C-alpha positions in Angstrom: -23.2 57.8 -23.8 -21.8 56.2 -20.7 -22.9 53.0 -18.9 -24.9 53.4 -16.1 -26.1 50.0 -15.3 -24.4 46.6 -15.4 -25.7 43.1 -16.3 -24.0 39.9 -15.5 -25.1 36.6 -17.1 -23.4 33.0 -16.9 -21.6 32.0 -19.9 -21.3 28.6 -21.4 -18.6 28.5 -23.8 -17.6 25.3 -25.9 -14.5 23.2 -25.2 -12.7 25.0 -27.6 -13.9 28.3 -27.2 -12.9 28.1 -23.3 -9.5 27.4 -24.2 -9.1 30.2 -26.3 -10.4 32.5 -23.6 -8.0 31.0 -21.2 -5.3 31.7 -23.3 -6.4 35.3 -23.8 -7.0 35.8 -20.1 -3.4 35.3 -19.7 -2.3 37.3 -22.4 -4.4 40.2 -21.4 -2.6 39.8 -17.9 0.7 39.8 -19.2 -0.2 42.9 -21.3 -1.3 44.7 -18.1 1.9 43.8 -16.1 4.2 44.9 -19.0 2.3 48.3 -19.6 2.3 49.0 -16.2 5.9 48.1 -15.7 6.8 50.6 -18.7 4.6 53.4 -17.0 6.6 53.1 -13.8 10.0 52.6 -15.3 9.6 55.9 -17.6 8.1 58.0 -14.6 10.9 56.6 -12.1 13.6 57.5 -14.7 12.4 60.3 -16.8 9.1 61.8 -14.8 7.3 61.2 -18.0 3.3 59.8 -17.5 2.6 57.5 -20.2 -0.9 57.1 -21.4 -3.0 54.9 -23.4 -2.9 56.4 -26.5 0.8 56.1 -26.9 1.0 52.6 -25.7 -2.0 51.7 -28.4 0.9 52.6 -30.8 3.5 50.2 -28.9 0.7 47.5 -28.9 0.3 47.6 -32.9 4.1 47.4 -33.3 4.2 44.2 -30.9 1.3 42.3 -32.3 3.2 42.1 -35.4 6.3 40.5 -33.8 5.0 38.7 -31.0 2.4 35.9 -32.4 0.8 35.1 -28.6 0.2 38.9 -28.5 -1.1 39.1 -31.8 -3.6 36.1 -31.0 -5.6 38.7 -28.6 -8.1 40.6 -30.5 -6.9 44.1 -31.1 -9.8 45.5 -29.3 -9.2 43.7 -25.9 -5.7 44.8 -25.9 -6.6 48.8 -26.2 -9.4 48.2 -23.8 -6.9 46.7 -21.2 -4.9 50.0 -21.8 -7.8 52.0 -21.2 -8.5 50.4 -18.2 -5.1 51.2 -17.0 -5.7 54.9 -17.6 -8.8 54.7 -15.6 -6.8 52.8 -12.6 -4.4 55.7 -12.7 -7.1 58.3 -12.9 -8.7 56.9 -9.9 -5.3 56.7 -8.0 -4.7 60.5 -8.3 -8.3 61.5 -7.4 -8.1 62.6 -3.6 -11.9 61.7 -3.4 -11.8 58.1 -4.6 -10.0 55.3 -2.3 -8.3 53.3 -4.9 -4.9 52.5 -4.3 -1.8 52.5 -6.7 -2.5 49.8 -9.6 -1.1 46.7 -8.7 0.2 43.9 -10.8 -1.7 40.5 -11.6 -0.6 37.0 -10.5 -1.3 34.2 -12.5 -4.0 33.1 -10.0 -5.6 36.4 -10.6 -9.1 36.2 -11.9 -9.4 36.1 -15.5 -10.9 38.7 -17.6 -11.1 40.1 -21.3 -12.8 43.5 -21.8 -14.1 44.6 -25.2 -15.9 47.6 -26.3 -19.5 47.7 -27.0 -19.3 48.3 -30.9 -17.1 45.1 -31.1 -19.9 42.8 -29.5 -23.2 42.0 -31.0 -26.2 40.3 -29.0 -28.7 38.1 -30.5 -31.4 36.6 -28.5 -32.2 32.9 -29.3 -35.4 32.5 -26.9 -36.8 33.6 -23.4 -33.9 31.8 -21.6 -31.0 31.8 -24.2 -28.9 34.6 -26.0 -25.6 34.5 -27.8 -22.9 37.1 -28.0 -20.7 37.6 -31.2 -16.9 38.0 -30.0 -14.1 39.0 -32.3 -12.2 36.0 -33.4 -14.2 33.9 -31.1 -17.7 33.4 -32.7 -21.1 33.2 -31.1 -20.6 32.6 -27.0 -24.0 31.2 -25.6 -25.2 32.9 -22.2 -28.0 32.5 -20.1 -30.6 35.4 -20.3 -31.6 35.5 -17.0 -33.0 38.9 -17.2 -33.5 41.4 -19.9 -30.2 43.6 -20.9 -32.7 46.8 -21.0 -30.3 49.2 -22.6 -27.4 50.1 -24.9 -24.6 47.7 -24.7 -21.4 50.3 -23.9 -18.5 47.5 -23.1 -18.4 43.6 -22.4 -16.2 41.7 -20.0 -15.8 37.8 -20.4 -14.3 36.5 -17.0 -13.9 33.4 -15.3 -13.9 32.8 -11.3 -14.6 29.9 -9.1 -18.1 29.2 -10.5 -17.5 29.5 -14.1 -17.2 31.8 -17.1 -19.5 34.8 -16.9 -20.0 37.8 -19.3 -20.8 41.5 -18.2 -22.5 44.4 -20.0 -22.1 48.0 -18.9 -25.5 49.4 -20.2 -26.6 52.7 -20.8 -30.0 53.0 -19.7 -30.8 56.7 -19.4 -32.1 56.5 -16.1 -30.6 59.1 -13.6 -29.9 58.3 -10.0 -32.1 59.5 -7.3 -31.5 62.6 -5.5 -30.4 62.2 -1.7 -33.1 63.0 0.8 -31.2 64.0 3.5 -32.1 60.8 5.7 -29.4 58.9 7.6 -28.7 55.5 5.9 -30.4 52.2 6.7 -30.1 48.6 6.2 -32.8 46.6 4.7 -33.5 42.8 4.6 -35.7 41.2 2.2 -37.7 38.2 2.9 -40.6 36.1 2.1 -43.2 36.4 5.2 -42.6 39.9 5.6 -41.5 41.9 2.5 -39.0 44.0 4.1 -37.3 44.7 7.4 -35.7 48.1 8.0 -33.1 48.7 10.6 -34.8 52.2 11.7 -38.1 50.6 12.0 -39.6 48.3 14.6 -42.6 46.9 12.5 -41.8 45.1 9.1 -43.4 46.3 5.8 -45.6 44.1 3.9 -46.3 44.3 0.4 -50.0 45.0 -0.4 -51.7 41.7 -2.2 -51.2 41.7 -6.1 -53.3 38.8 -7.0 -56.5 39.0 -8.7 -59.8 37.3 -7.9 -59.4 34.6 -10.6 -55.8 34.1 -9.3 -56.6 33.6 -5.5 -59.1 31.0 -6.7 -56.6 29.0 -8.7 -54.1 29.4 -6.0 -56.7 28.1 -3.5 -57.6 25.1 -5.8 -53.6 24.5 -6.1 -53.2 24.3 -2.5 -55.9 21.8 -2.0 -55.0 19.9 -4.5 -51.5 19.5 -3.1 -52.8 18.8 0.5 -55.0 15.7 -1.0 -52.0 14.4 -2.9 -50.0 14.5 0.2 -52.6 12.8 2.2 -53.0 10.1 -0.2 -49.4 9.4 -0.6 -49.2 9.2 3.3 -52.0 6.8 3.4 -51.0 4.8 0.6 -47.4 4.4 2.3 -48.7 3.5 5.6 -51.3 0.9 4.1 -48.4 -0.7 2.5 -46.3 -1.1 5.3 -49.1 -2.4 7.4 -49.9 -5.2 4.8 -46.4 -6.2 4.6 -46.0 -6.2 8.6 -49.3 -8.4 8.6 -47.9 -11.0 5.7 -45.0 -11.4 7.7 -46.8 -12.1 11.1 -49.1 -14.6 9.1 -46.1 -16.5 7.6 -44.5 -17.0 11.1 -47.8 -18.1 12.7 -48.5 -20.5 10.0 -45.2 -22.3 10.6 -45.9 -23.3 13.8 -43.7 -24.8 16.6 -41.2 -27.5 15.7 -41.7 -26.9 11.9 -38.7 -26.2 10.0 -38.2 -22.7 8.2 -36.2 -22.5 5.2 -34.0 -19.8 4.7 -32.8 -19.2 1.2 -29.3 -17.8 0.7 -27.8 -16.6 -2.3 -24.9 -18.9 -4.0 -23.5 -16.1 -6.1 -19.9 -15.7 -6.0 -19.8 -18.1 -2.8 -17.0 -20.7 -2.0 -18.2 -24.5 -2.2 -19.4 -25.8 1.1 -19.8 -29.2 2.3 -23.0 -31.1 2.4 -23.1 -30.8 6.3 -22.6 -27.3 6.4 -25.0 -26.4 3.6 -28.0 -28.8 5.5 -27.4 -27.0 8.7 -27.5 -23.3 7.0 -30.6 -23.9 5.2 -32.9 -25.4 7.8 -33.3 -24.7 11.4 -36.0 -26.2 13.7 -37.4 -24.1 16.2 -38.8 -25.9 19.5 
């Protein structure tokens, strides 16, 4: 069974898990570059095409000698070599627009692939789930949608938005047959369900609410309108009362009466008695 659909979720690793995943990502990048360089060298020197089956044997020997390579799970290393095989197959396929496999720089997006047999997903509640990763433990992720199929592969990646985990899923659904009509663009909206580039009028979704749901929606809209009106009236009333209070205070002072102005003495330098008396009270004629 091959994966025919993809699922991508936001992952939330702990601090220790994040450091381990970062280290694995750079190890996988180095493994990709070394395996690609080995294939290019053998083809240029001997005209021999090296495949992942032979390179997996070299990987097993290298894992015993290099600690940083042995820290990477064996399933992830083998999956990287299989992806290199797929990159070569796409390059040699005349119907595929892929170019020759490129080397990965240090600033490249980190990714750690795993086969489907190496991971296990467990649902915690309606919004959260966790996946068991070899040598890492349980990794929590946000279950924004149902997986809906058999997991065939998994990839943990990091980009500018953080860590994500992607699953290749076998759902068993077959792609729809082509209808022979020209392609078109579709823009989904809120007021109009969809705008199609080849049509002048938008397409509207038929009403799907039941009678009881319509009544509840109307009740909630009325309740919201009353709350907004009450909040507006309350705000305007309090503002008017404050203005009226200030006007009464100014009128009660009268002409020629001193108005005391309180000033904060916190963190202020000492002033002379003359200056303090002049700043505290002023007489308006």
